[in-house]
RODO-2510 file (C-alpha; in nm, 4 decimals, decimal comma):
residues 182
     n   res          X          Y          Z
     1     m     9,6444     9,2823     8,9794
     2     t     9,3951     9,3885     9,2408
     3     p     9,0946     9,6155     9,1549
     4     l     9,2777     9,8978     9,3405
     5     e     9,5984     9,8481     9,1406
     6     t     9,4004     9,8397     8,8127
     7     l     9,2265    10,1708     8,8971
     8     l     9,5549    10,3353     8,9973
     9     a     9,7263    10,2108     8,6820
    10     r     9,4610    10,3899     8,4713
    11     f     9,4652    10,7070     8,6822
    12     c     9,6576    11,0188     8,5816
    13     p     9,7440    11,2440     8,8766
    14     q     9,6646    11,6087     8,8110
    15     n     9,9395    11,7685     9,0185
    16     e    10,2596    11,6920     9,2114
    17     n    10,0811    11,6420     9,5480
    18     e     9,8486    11,3896     9,3946
    19     a    10,1337    11,2112     9,2229
    20     a    10,3115    11,1866     9,5588
    21     d     9,9976    11,0464     9,7205
    22     v     9,9558    10,7880     9,4461
    23     a    10,3245    10,6864     9,4916
    24     r    10,2687    10,6418     9,8640
    25     i     9,9653    10,4240     9,7910
    26     h    10,1697    10,2102     9,5528
    27     e    10,4321    10,1716     9,8302
    28     l    10,1563    10,0774    10,0780
    29     v    10,0138     9,8132     9,8455
    30     a    10,3607     9,6658     9,7852
    31     a    10,4494     9,6598    10,1534
    32     t    10,1354     9,5065    10,3052
    33     e     9,9150     9,2113    10,2404
    34     d     9,5971     9,4079    10,3144
    35     p     9,6195     9,7855    10,2619
    36     w     9,2555     9,8199    10,3706
    37     q     9,3161     9,7104    10,7289
    38     r     9,2270     9,9847    10,9785
    39     s     9,4999     9,8844    11,2190
    40     i     9,7821    10,0299    11,0076
    41     p     9,8636    10,4010    11,0288
    42     l     9,7962    10,4593    10,6519
    43     h     9,5169    10,2531    10,4987
    44     i     9,2936    10,2660    10,1952
    45     t     8,9435    10,4172    10,2078
    46     a     8,6972    10,4709     9,9204
    47     s     8,4581    10,7600     9,8946
    48     a     8,2278    10,9249     9,6446
    49     m     8,0763    11,2565     9,5498
    50     i     7,7117    11,1719     9,4982
    51     v     7,5430    11,3739     9,2258
    52     h     7,2006    11,4226     9,0728
    53     p     7,3016    11,4873     8,7099
    54     a     6,9642    11,6347     8,6017
    55     t     6,9981    11,9228     8,8500
    56     e     7,3798    11,9263     8,8770
    57     r     7,3570    11,9125     9,2577
    58     v     7,5898    11,7218     9,4913
    59     l     7,5194    11,5570     9,8216
    60     l     7,7372    11,6328    10,1253
    61     r     7,7268    11,4613    10,4641
    62     w     7,8161    11,6115    10,8005
    63     h     8,1065    11,4209    10,9527
    64     r     8,1074    11,4766    11,3263
    65     r     8,4602    11,3480    11,3744
    66     q     8,6112    11,5808    11,1179
    67     r     8,3567    11,8572    11,1962
    68     a     8,3078    11,9148    10,8255
    69     w     8,0729    11,8690    10,5307
    70     l     8,2363    11,5948    10,3240
    71     q     8,1641    11,3352    10,0604
    72     v     8,0314    10,9928    10,1655
    73     g     8,2598    10,6931    10,2008
    74     g     8,4842    10,5019    10,4345
    75     h     8,6557    10,1803    10,5204
    76     g     8,6291     9,8535    10,3391
    77     d     8,4640     9,5731    10,5351
    78     e     8,6664     9,2565    10,5908
    79     g     8,7402     9,0851    10,2614
    80     e     8,6435     9,3864    10,0503
    81     t     8,9081     9,4869     9,7953
    82     d     8,7171     9,6618     9,5185
    83     p     8,7199    10,0371     9,5761
    84     v     8,4128    10,0987     9,3571
    85     a     8,2124     9,8387     9,5527
    86     v     8,3237     9,9954     9,8828
    87     a     8,2216    10,3435     9,7661
    88     l     7,8823    10,2104     9,6449
    89     r     7,8154    10,0249     9,9729
    90     e     7,9218    10,3183    10,1866
    91     g     7,7107    10,5519     9,9689
    92     r     7,4015    10,3366    10,0059
    93     e     7,4538    10,2917    10,3815
    94     e     7,5120    10,6603    10,4482
    95     t     7,2380    10,8042    10,2233
    96     g     6,9685    10,5367    10,1824
    97     l     6,9951    10,5818     9,8039
    98     e     6,9629    10,2380     9,6553
    99     d     7,0006    10,3368     9,2900
   100     l     7,3560    10,4692     9,3046
   101     v     7,5728    10,3975     8,9983
   102     p     7,9202    10,5122     8,8997
   103     w     7,8996    10,8346     8,6975
   104     p     7,9823    10,8923     8,4248
   105     d     8,1858    10,5748     8,4668
   106     a     8,3755    10,3863     8,7325
   107     a     8,7051    10,5721     8,6896
   108     l     8,8847    10,7295     8,9816
   109     v     8,8240    11,1051     9,0005
   110     h     9,0613    11,2012     9,2791
   111     v     9,3266    11,0373     9,4970
   112     v     9,4301    11,2041     9,8221
   113     i     9,5862    11,1098    10,1527
   114     v     9,4107    11,2855    10,4361
   115     p     9,4997    11,3039    10,8077
   116     v     9,2404    11,1783    11,0564
   117     p     9,2561    11,3154    11,4073
   118     a     9,2843    11,0935    11,7130
   119     t     8,9900    11,0055    11,9331
   120     t     8,9854    10,8351    12,2703
   121     d     8,9376    10,4986    12,0836
   122     d     9,1455    10,5572    11,7730
   123     p     9,4976    10,7011    11,7267
   124     e     9,5769    10,9654    11,4711
   125     h     9,6172    10,8057    11,1306
   126     e     9,5868    10,8693    10,7570
   127     h     9,3322    10,7635    10,4914
   128     a     9,4546    10,6927    10,1424
   129     d     9,1259    10,7963     9,9938
   130     v     9,0306    10,6928     9,6377
   131     r     8,7352    10,8953     9,5148
   132     f     8,4616    10,8356     9,2604
   133     v     8,1458    11,0073     9,1475
   134     l     7,8194    10,8226     9,1979
   135     a     7,4811    10,9302     9,0590
   136     t     7,1214    10,8914     9,1690
   137     a     6,8058    10,9436     8,9682
   138     n     6,5989    10,9748     9,2865
   139     p     6,7453    11,2486     9,5055
   140     d     6,4307    11,2736     9,7174
   141     a     6,4887    10,9154     9,8458
   142     v     6,7863    11,0355    10,0515
   143     r     6,7778    10,9355    10,4215
   144     p     7,0652    10,9898    10,6661
   145     e     7,1883    10,6803    10,8413
   146     r     7,1902    10,8568    11,1759
   147     p     7,0435    11,1816    11,3165
   148     d     7,3984    11,3238    11,3791
   149     a     7,4962    11,2673    11,0139
   150     p     7,2659    11,5032    10,8168
   151     l     7,2789    11,5209    10,4416
   152     r     7,2435    11,8262    10,2192
   153     w     7,1795    11,8557     9,8440
   154     l     7,3746    12,1622     9,7222
   155     t     7,4690    12,3336     9,4025
   156     l     7,8402    12,3218     9,3311
   157     p     7,8933    12,6833     9,4495
   158     e     7,7005    12,6103     9,7695
   159     a     7,9032    12,2945     9,8325
   160     q     8,2284    12,4856     9,7746
   161     a     8,1140    12,7418    10,0291
   162     v     8,0128    12,5032    10,3096
   163     t     8,3091    12,2638    10,3018
   164     t     8,6190    12,3668    10,4937
   165     e     8,8405    12,1019    10,3346
   166     d     9,0625    12,1932    10,0404
   167     n     9,0753    11,8293     9,9242
   168     v     8,6940    11,8172     9,9102
   169     r     8,6964    12,1451     9,7150
   170     e     8,9268    11,9785     9,4661
   171     t     8,6921    11,6788     9,4316
   172     l     8,4049    11,9241     9,3760
   173     a     8,6009    12,1087     9,1096
   174     r     8,6657    11,7836     8,9293
   175     t     8,2967    11,6892     8,9572
   176     e     8,2106    12,0249     8,8048
   177     k     8,4334    11,9448     8,5054
   178     l     8,2422    11,6178     8,4605
   179     f     7,9153    11,8094     8,4466
   180     s     8,0502    12,0522     8,1906
   181     s     8,1934    11,7764     7,9693
   182     r     7,8547    11,6058     7,9236
***
């Protein structure tokens, strides 16, 4: 069983839409040798809501392509198959935070298939996004990877207000539940 399959086997979808997305991911995994490959119309991505537990703030990144404040994350590099490792690498690359760790553990928090609009170089496609929460103890060390990808530390209500994406609002709501269950 791959790391992705193990995580999905332990995950309990919270609604019918999420259950349908998990089922589509299972079908994808069964039908292709590498569900991470970017050349297929639906492929796996891994992302994370980065948090600073001491202040209960979250970090959002401006994504120019989607024109929205979103969580960090993205595609696996060639040979990567562990979603947690992909989310950690992407988180470090996009934020400069070197101390990121899964929080409160390495369990999946949210699974969602999201549409990605076409560009001149890339056709319209879908990301089967598996989401985690990662924590930092040093929020002031944050550094955007590029000037056109700013980062913002926000309270949960502020983050809910600035994002335009319902699926990100759902990830934020699940993150809030993790804060309240500590």
